[in-house]
C-alpha angles and dihedrals in degrees: 000000000000120000095238090057091050091049091052091048093051091049095047098040097044106028093156093055122084098218119172118192107222099178135002125192130176120202127185120235134201132207135195113249129207091272092057093253127132111239133176116273131191114298127261118231123204118194133180115202141182116218129154096206098039095109097034096056094048093232113168098197095172094062093037095055094040091056094039098051106024090234121114109252132193110189119180132183114231131186 
């Protein structure tokens, strides 16, 4: 998933939150298929954000974006 798409999703889904994306990294993943071969899987996305209300609102963005997009997400709040 490209960063500009993620930025648009964050803005549209959480318009009341002031979320700043500090870093965004996409890593490829592999999985073992039925034949015992390693094949490409969906990508993993790691994001660091700044957000004042992140903890207070109880948003669990990692689970939300993983379920919403089908990609594995790791979203962390940084200072």
